[in-house]
N, C-alpha and C positions, 0 to 999 in steps of 0.2 A: 598576601592577597591572592585569590585564585584568578587564573586567566579566564576570560569570558569564552564560552563556547562559540566558535566561529562558524560551525557548519551543522546542518541537520542531515542525518543520513537517510537513505532510501533503500528499499530492497533491490537487489541486483537481479534483473530479469532479462533473459534473451528474448527479443521480439522480432517478428517478421512483419514488414509493411510493404506496400506496393506504391509505385509512382502513380499519382493522379493527374499531375500536370507539371510542366516545366516552362518557365518564362524568364526573361531578362529583367531583373529589377532595375539594373543600370547596365551600361555597356561593360562594366567591370564586375558585375555580380549576377550570378545565375541562381534563381530560386526554384527549388524542387519541393512540391507539395506531396506529402506522403500520407497514406491512410491505411486502415486495416482493422480487423477485429481484435488484434492483439494490442491495440492501444487502449482497449477497454479491459476489464477483468476477464481472464480466460483460463482455461484448463489445458495443460499439455501433459501427456503420459500420466494422467491421474492426479496431478498436482495442480492446485489452484494458484494463480498468480494475480496480484492486484493490478488495477488499472495504471497506465502510464501517468506519472506525475513528474513535472519539472517546474516547480514553483519559482525557482531562482532565475533572475535575469541572465546570469552567466553560467547556468547549468551546462554540463557537457554530457553528450552521449558518445559512445565509442562505436563507430561504424566498422563492420567486419567485411573485409575484401580478401581477395586471393590473387596472388601473382600469376597462378596458372589457370585462373578462371573457375576453379572448383571450390566455390564458397562453402558448400556443405561440409567439405573435409576440413575447412578452416574454423568451423563453429566451435565454441567452447561447450563444455558439458553443463547443462542446467541442473543445479542441485535444488532440493526443496526450498532452501533459503541461501542463495548465492550462486556463484559461477566458478567452475573449475577450468582454468585455461590449460587444457591438455596440449601436449606438443603438436605443432602443425608447421611443417616446413615452409609452406607458401602463404601463411597467414599474413595479412597486412591490416593494421588497425589505425584509424585516424579519429581524433576527437573533434566534435563539432557542437556549436551552441545552437539550440533551437531558436529560431527567429520568432516563431509564434506557435503556441499550442492551443488548439481549439477542441476541447473535449466533446462539445455538443456535435460538431461536425465529424469528430473522429479523425482529426487531421493534425499533422505536424509539418511545419515549414522549416526547411534548411536552406541557408544561403551559402553558395560556393564562390569564392573569389576566382575570377577568370584570369589565370596566369599561364596556362599552356602546359603545365606539367604536374606531376603528382597523381597517385592512384585515385584519390577521392575526386579531384577535379576532373580527371579523365572519365570516371564513372558518371559524374553529373553531366558531362558533355554528351555522353552516349545514351543517357537515360531517356526512356520512352514510357508512355502510359502503360501500366501493367507490369513493369519491371520490378523485381523484388529487391529488398534491401534488409539486411539483418543488423541489429544493433543491440547494445547493452547499456543500461544506465538511465538516468544519471545516478551516481553513487552518493551524491550529497548536494546540498544547496547552501550557498553563502548566507549567513545571518548578518545583516547590517545592524549597526547600533540603532537603538530606538529613537534617540534624539540627536539630530544633526542640524547645524545651521547652513551647511552647504555640502555638496559632493562634486568632486572632479572626476570625469570619465575620460580617460586618455587611451588612445590606441591607434593602430593602423587599420587598413581595410578589413583585416580579419576580425577586428573587434566590433565592426559595425553591427552585426546581428545582435550582440549583447547590448550595445549602447542603444540601438533602436528599440529593443524590447524594454529596456529600463524606462526610456522616455514614454513608450506607449502605456506601460502598466503602472509606473510610478510606485515602486515598493516603499518609498518614503516621501514625505511632503517637505522637500527642501530644494532650493535653487540648484540646478545642475549646470556645471560649466564643462563643456565638451571640447576636446581637442582631438582631431583625427588627422593623421598623415595619409595622403593618397598619392598614387603614382601619377595621376593627372586629374584635371577638373571633372572629367566624365564620371569619376567614381563617387562624386558627391551624391548624397541622398537627402530627400526631404525628411526632416526629423520633427517629431512632435514636441516642439519647444513651447514652454509656457513663459509668462511674464517673469522676469528675473533670471531666466536661463541665458546662457551665452554659448556660441559655437565658434570654433576656430578651425579652419581648414588649412593645412600646410601641404604643399606639393613637394614630394621628395621620393627618391627611389625606395622601393621596399627594403626594409632593414637598414636604412640610413641611420646610423647611431648618432651622429652629430646633429642631424636635423631634429630628431625627436627630443634629444636632451635640451637643445636650445629652445625649442618650442615650449617645453615644460617649464624651463626656467623663466620664460617670458610671461607665463600665466601670473595674474595678480594673486598675492597671498591674502586670502580672505580672513577676516576676524571670526572668532567664535569656534565652536566645535565642528570640525570637518572630517571628511573621509576622501581618500584618493584611491580610485580603482584604475588599474592600467593593464593593458594586454596588447602585446605586439610581438615582433621578432625577439627571441630570447636575448640575444646579445645586445640589441639596441636598448633593451630595458635595463641592462646592468648599471650604466651611469645614471639612469633615471632613479632607480631604486637607491643608489648611493646618495644622490642629491636629496631625495625625500627623507631618508633616514638620518643622514649626517648633517645636512644644512637646514632642512625644514624641521628636522627632529620630530617627525611624526611617529607616534608609538605604534607597536605592531597591530593593535586592535583598531587602528585608524588607517590602515594601509593594506591593499591587496594588489600585488604585482605578479602577473602570470605570463610566462613565455608561451605564446600560442603556436609558434613555429620556429624552426631553426634554419637559418640560411647556410647552405653549404658553400664553402669557398671553392671557387673554380681552380683547377690545377694549372700550374704554370705550363706554357707551351712545351718546354723541354720535358716536363713530367708526362705530358700527353704523348709525346713522341716516343718515350721509352716505356710506356705502359705495357705494351705487348711483351716486350723483352722481360720486364719484371715478372709478369705472370709465369713465364717459362722457367724462371730461376727457382731453385729450391727455396721453400719458405724458411725464413730466419726467425729465431726467437728474439723478440725485441729486447733492447738494452734497458736496464733499470735506471740509467742515467737521467733521462728526462724527468722521471718521477722524483728522484732524489733532489735534483736541482730545483724543480718547482716547489718541493717541500721546503727547501732551504730559503728560497725567495719569499715564501709566505711567512715562515717563522721569523725571518729577519726584518720583515716589513718592507721589502723591496717593491713588491707589487703595489701596495698601498701608497708608498711614497711616489712612485711614478704616476699613479692615477691621480693623486692629489696635486702634483706639481709637474705636469708634462713639460718637457724641455730641459730637465735637469741634465747637467753633465755628470760624468762618472764620479768626479771629485765631489760635486755637490750631493750626489746620491749617497756616497760613502759617509759624508758628514751627517746627512739627515738620518741615516739608519744606525749610525754608531759603529761602523765596520771599517777597518783599514782599507785604503784605496786598493791595495794589492788584493785583498779579499774580494772586493767588488769586481776587480779585474778578472778574477778566476771565474766568477759567475756569469758576467755579461756576455761573453762569446757564446756560451751554451744557451743562455736565456734567449739570445737573439736567434740562434739556429733553430730553436724549438718554437719560435713565434710568441714568446712571452713578452719580450720587448722588441722594439725596432729602433734603429738609429744608433746601434752599438757596434756596427761592423768595423768602423774605422776609428773608434774611440772619440769621435766628434761629439760635441754637446747636442742635445735635442732628443733625449730618450723619451719614448712614449710607449704605451702598451700596444702589443700586437694582438691578433685574434685570440691566441691562447691565454694571454694575460688578462684580456677583458673577461673571458669566461671565469677566470680565477677570482673575479670580484664577487661572484655569486657564492653565498654562504654554503649551499649544498655542494658546489664544486670544491670548495676549500676543505670540507670535511673528508674528502677522499685522500687528501694529502696531510692533514693535520689532526683529524678527529679520531674517534674510536676505530673506524675502519682502517685508517692508516696504521694505527698501533698494532692491529691484528696482522696486517700485511708485514710489518717489520718483524713480528714474532716468527713468521714463517722462515726466517733465516735459520731457525732451529728445527726445520721440518725433518731433515734426515735423522738426526739423533732421536727425535720424538718418535718417529716411525719405527726406528730400530729398538728402542728401549721402552716404549710406552710413555704415557703422560702427554700433557698438552704442550705444544710449542710455546704458548704464552707462559707457562710455568717455568720452562727452561730458560726463557728470555728474561723473566722478571724475578724469579725466585719465589713467587707465590701464585695462587690461582687468580683467574679473572674475577671470580666472585669476591674474593678477599679485597681485590683492588677497588671494585665499584662500590662495595659496602662502606669504604672509607673516603671515597672521592665523590663529592656532590656533582662536580662538573661532568665526570665520566658517567655517573648514573643518570644525569640529566640527558645525556646523549642517547642512552638506551631508551629512556622514556619517550623522547622525540621520535626515535626510530619506530617505536610501537604505536605512534599516533594513527597510522594507516590501519591498524588492527580494528578500529571501531567500525570500519566499513564491512568487515567480515563476520561480525558477531551476531548477525540476524538469526542464523541457525541455532545459536546457543540460547539467545534470549527468548526465542519462540518455543523452546523445548518445554514439555509438560513438567519438567523438574521444578520450575519456578512457582508452580501453583501452590506448593506446600512450603515455600521458603519464607521464613520471617527474618532470618539473620544471615548475612553473607560475609565471609571473611575473604579479603583480597590480599594477594601478595604478587610480587613481580613487577617489572617495569611497565607491563601492559595494564596495570591496575586502573590507571586513569581512563583508558579506552573501555574497559569493562564497565566502569561506573557510568561513563557517558552512554554506552550502548544500552544499559539497563534503563537509564533515564529516557532515552529515545523510545524504548519499547514500552514505556509506561509501567515498568517493574519498579517497585518501591521497597525492596527489603532494607532492613537496617544494615548499614555497611560498617565493617571494621577493617582495619589495615594491620597486617602483621609484617612489619619491616624493621630494620635497624634504624637508628636515629637519623643518620644522614639521608638514606633513601626516603624516609617519611618527610623530612624537610623539603625534599625535591618534589615529591608527589603532591604536596599541599598546593603548589602553584599550578598544577595541571588538572586536578580532579574537579568536576563541576560540583557546586554546592558543598564545599568542604565542611560547612557547619552541620550537615546531616550525617557526618561520618564520625565514628568512634575511632580515634587514632591509637587505641590500645587494643590488643587482641584478646579474645576470650572465646568461650564455647559458641559455636555457630551451627546453623542447619546445613550449610554448604561452604566449602572453601574453593575459591577459584584462583589458581596459580597461572598467571598470564605471562608467558615468555619468561617464567622464573627459572626454567631449566636451561635456557639457551646460553647462559653464562656460567653454568655450574658443571663441574666434573660429575661423573657418575656417582662417586662417593658423596659429593655434596648434595646431589639430587636426592639420593636415598635419605640423607639426614633431614632434608627439607620435608620430604613426604612423611617421614616418621614424626617430625614435629607437627605437621598438620593433623596427623592421626590423634594427637592429644587434644585437638579442638573440635573435631567433627568426624562424623561417620561417612560423609559424602564429600568427594573432592572432584574438581574438574581441572584438567591440565590443558591449557591452550598453547600449542606449539606448532611450528612449521615442521612438517614431516617429509616434505619433498620440495624441490626447487619450484619457484613460480614459473609456469610455462610461458608467460609473457616477457620475462626478464631476459635481456640480452646477455646477462652474466650468470645464467642458471648453472653453467658448468662449474662456476667458482663457489657456489653456495656451500657445498659439502666441505670444501677445503677451509672456508672461513669458520664453519662450525667446528672443524677439527682443531684449527688454530686456537679457538677459544676454550675448548673443553677437553680435547684429546679424544673426542668421539665424533663421527660423522653425524649428519642430520639424523635424529632419532625417529625412526618410523614407528608404526603401531606396535610391532614386535619388541622393539627396544624399550618403548615406553612401558609396555606390559611387564617386561623383565625387571625394570626398576621398581615398578609398583609392587610386584610380588616380593622383592627383597625387603620392602618396608611394610609388609603386612596388608597390602591392598589387593583387590581384585578388579579387573576391568569389566565394567558392566556393559558399556557400549561406546562406540566412537561416532561423533557427529562431524561430517565433512563440512567445513566452512568455506572452502574455496581458496584459490591462490596457493594451493599446497599446504594449507593450514587446517588442523583438526582440533576438536575438543574431545578429550578422552575422559569419560565419566568413571570414577573409581568409587568402590564401596569397601568399607572395612571388612576384612575377612572374618 
């Protein structure tokens, strides 16, 4: 059964607005009203852009600021369809939810929590009429299920703009049960409640994990079809998500939990005292031990066991996870020193998760230690011989190529498909291309196929779709592609073939074979691949290394793609920049 589309995508446009007014919505919330011509349809550098649209109650726009004050140097490059985040040393970005959008007045309202720090809050505190602000987005809007008997809206003060907008605009006609944690009573707001709605205010420190979880558990469990939306400090939401998924057993399409901000742990006094001395010491390459120990703790179920039953002794923990007490004893001192668990220093009972352990409850955090990315990292133990003799580290580590592995492993291929879900936000430049005006049949291949199908659907393109994959990948894709009944799951002649991230897990030789195979079905092909690191990613320097670990080649730029195309009888017609370092290369049969 196919998963329901959860989001509607929007064109990514860089916009300039100016401050029209600033006032205090509450003592804890500052409201900035913004306006400008670029909220309507406008033209910049000869390219027309659509009017600003943020139809979803929890849509996010990305504010662009600069640590050195030079905002123009921090701006991304606007593409005809998308954004390219070029490198910018002093760029700062923060996501905010529009509290109100008024197209007739040409206004956008943003609410900023008054907490005394942070670049966006500092900007709002200094904002005066006429000041400019640049932003991008939103990139998508949440699609709520059409029929619901109730909805719960849970959050802290940062979620109030989204909650307030939901109650004002009512995107669905169902009773709303609101729970908000606030730092003090002055943060309460008048909300547009209707008959049948409820609201619960809980006073707690920002990011208080225990208070938020306890409040959510205290909410009555309603009968019928419901939906839970939650947004707050990311770590505070981890036990909430766990409770809703494991105990309430809410399915994925009835749950949306988003970390709006991340609380930084204050350094210990002794750490502050030695900070200057540490800066003067030569930089040290970090040990792999924390990563390996965290991986073992996840694989053995240690993190889940401590989360499910806080207060376990080391002996009880060993029995629970099926590991000898001596083995648990090897792990606990290291897990304690890295903040995964606390209460293990003296071997006394009372183990519970530390800050690092709480973060490991998040599925995305886990993937860094146990998923596909972790397997690539482990393959890099063969980096030196791979560099010396050629070939991919993955192949040296496993005896086969990554493509061979994912073609036979549904779980691994599913991870690749999920990694490609963000691709749907970048494909506006491809779906807007005149190429599609003469296309009746499109052949899809690669783990990004689901995103291509969704992007075509969003753009109103309706070619007949086919899929060219092996048996296991086809079975995985069926659960991710919208309207699978409109797809022919057997390959045949087509007007165009789109290979979406199909080369990212293939060696050069495997890539050439795929392109030769596509040549048997079509005279036009489009390759969608990342050709450079994402300029917004804090891990951009690692991107080329991950690519090399997978395929034995660094990230393939336009020249590398062209070389592979020529080897298999194709010629490059043109390249479409999609943004975020991703390109679509249009090939024609020679």
